[in-house]
N, C-alpha and C positions, 0 to 999 in steps of 0.2 A: 535612527539612521536617516540618511539623506538619499533622495531619489530625484533625478532630473530626467525629464522626458521631452523629446521634440517630435513633432509630426508635420509632414509636408504633403500636400495633396494638390493635384492638378485636375480640374474638372471644367469641361467646356471652355478651355483656354484660359481659365482663371486659376491663380495659385492661392492656396490657403496654407498658412503656416502657424503652428501653435507651439508654445514653450511653457512647460510647467515644472515647478520645483516643489518637492514635498519633504517635510521634516517631521519625524516621529520621535516623541520623547515619552517613555513610559514613566508613570501611569497617566500622564496628562492627556495624551492623545496625539492627533496628527494635524499639522497645519499645511495648507496647500495654496500656492499662488500660481495663477495661470493667465497668460497674455497671448494675444494673437495679432496678426497683421491687420485686422479690422479695428484695431485699438480697443478691443473688448478685454475686460479685466474681471477675474473672478478670484476671490479670497475666501477660503473656507477653513473651519475648525471642526474636527471630529473627536468625539469622546465616548468611550464605552465603560468607564470605570466609576461613574457616579452611583449606579445602582445595578445589581445583578440582572442581566437580561435587557437593560436599557441602553440604546445607542442614540446619540444625538449628533446632528450635523448642522452647523450654522454657516450660511454662505451669503456673501455680499457680491452682487454682480453689476457690472456696467456693460450693457449690451447695445448692439447696433441693429436697428430695424429700419431698413430702407432709408438710411442716412440720418435717422433720429436716434439719439442716445436714450436708453431706458435704464433706470435704476431699480434694482430689486434686492430684497432681503428674503432669504429662504430658510425656514426651519424645518428639518426633516427628522422626526423622532419615531423610533421603532422599539417596541417592547415584546420580547419573546418569552413565553412560558414553556412548560413541558409539552403541551399539545395544542397551543394556540399562539397567535402573534397578531399584534395590532400596529398600525402605522398611521401617522398624521403628518401630512406635508402641507405647510402653509407658506404662500408666497405673497409678500407685501410689496405692491407696486407703488413706489414713491411718486411716480408721475401719473399713474392711472387712478390713484387714490382708492385702490381696492385691495382686499385680501382674498386670494384664491386658495381654497383648501381642498384637499382630497383625503378622505378617511377610508381606511380599509382594514379588514380583519380576516384571518384564516384560522381554521380549526381542523384537526384531523387526528386519526389514530392509525398507527401502523402504516398501511399502504394507501389510504384514501384521505385526501385533503380537499376541503371546500372553502370558498371565500367569496368576498364581495367588496366593492368599493363604491364610494359616492362622492361626487364633486360639489363644491359649494363656493359661491362668490358673495362677499359682503362689502358694501360701500363703507369706506372709512369716514365719509361725511355724515351719513345718516345712520350707519350701522344697520341698515336694512339689507335683507338678502336680495341680490340682483337676479332678475329673471333672465333666462337664456333667450337668444334670438328666436322669435316665433313661438315662445312658450307662454301658456296662460297662467301657470303656477310657478312660484319661486322654488318649490320643492317637488318637481314632477317625478313620478315613480320610474318612468322610462330612462332616467339618468343613471339608474343603478346598473353596475356591471357585476356579473356573476361568473365564477369559474370553478372547475373541479379538476383534480389531478389524481390519476391512478398509477401507482407504481407496482409493476410486476417484477419477475426475476431479472429479466434482461432488457426491459423496455418501460418507458414512462409515457403515458398518454395524457393529454390535457384538452379541455374544452373551455372556451372563453366567449361569453356573450357580452356585447357592449351596447350602448344606446343606439337607437335607429336601426336595430336588427343587424348590427355589425357582428361578425362571427369569425372565430379562429379555432381550428381543430389541429392539434399537433401531436408529434411523437418524437422521442429520441431514445436510442438504444445502442447496445454494443453488438457489432456484427463480427468482431474479431478482438483479440487481446489488445491491439493498438489502434483500433478503428471504431469510431462512433458514427452513426448515421441518424439524421433527423429530418423531419418534414413538417410542412404546415400548409393547410388549405385555408385561404382567406377570402371572406366575402365582405365588401365595404358596406357601410351604412347607407340607408336610403337618402338620396339627394347628394351624396358625396361624389362629385364629378371628378375630383382629382385622383381618385384611387380606382383600381380595377380588381376584379376577382382573379386570383392566381394561385398556383401551386408552387411551393418552394421546397427544394431539397438541399440539404447540406451534409458535408462529410468532413470529419476531423480525423487525420491520420498522423500518428507519431512515428517518424522515421527512426528516432532514438530518443533518449531522455531529454535532449536539449533541442531537438528539431521537430517542428510541427508544420504540417500542411493542412490548410482549411479551404474548402471550396463551397460555393453556393450557386445553385442554378434555379432560375425562376421561369415559369411558363411564359412570361412576357418576352423571353429571349435574352435576358440579362444573365451573364456569367461573371462571377467574381472569385478571385483566388488570393490567398495569403500564404507567404512563406515566412516562418518565424524561427529565429535561431538565438539560443542563449549562449553567452560566453562567460567563463569563470574568472578570467584575469585579463583585463579588468571586468568587474561585474557589469554585464551589459546585455540587453536584449534588443535585437534588431528585427524588423519585419518589413516586407515589401508586399504591397497589394496592387493587383492589376484588375481591370475589368474589360469585358467585351459585350457588345450587343449583337447577337447573332442575326437580328433582323436587318442589320446594316452591313453584314459581311463578317468574315473571320478576322479582320484586322484588329490589332490591339488599340483600344480606344480608352477615353477617360471614363471614370476617375482612376487616377493612379496615385498611390501614396507611399511614403516611407516614414517609419516610426523608429525612434531610437530611445531606449530607456537606460539610464546610467545609474547604478547604485542599487541598494536593496533596503527600502524603507520599512 
């Protein structure tokens, strides 16, 4: 099938617009083309039929970073077994001459799952492992991220630790037949001046089988809401997102976005 999606957002007086087209052909997989008004382009191919439990996605990207074009090729592979899963994501930067990889694994039985991930950067010039900024070793132990997830009858709890003591504790659960409530407590890593500690609460409520309301509140004063509606003829999903910053008053402020998805791939 074919699926076409458009998204438009206004933030701080700047418009961002994106258009994507997706085509699925069984058993070969899915092809996707995405462009935006920053002249960024992404082309990807997804396949899950090569081997049972194996999913691959190959993506070519042309990105814009502060007016400079960056070319990347990304390979994302996941293999899932009965009680475990592994993932390897490798990004080859044609302009930076590096390969950035992140490798992760999870294992669990019934209601408990544990996992970890580790990043790695290799120079394509020397094929040496690149040290991180301010690190003495190319393979420091504190680059390891660890997580645990516990599923109970009506609630799922998670704990995630990242490098530099970055921490996330979260939960999500059913509070009614059509309503889900989730929350997260976040502590930024040491020396990360761009992020702050915060509490985040989110609610997802289905008005009916085709209409959903979703809202997020952050202790920083940010409030975001989304209204999404599915239509049968033609097959179309439309959503409207708005945001408010309560520290600046109750007025409707940016970001504001509209998304339209046509078709069913």
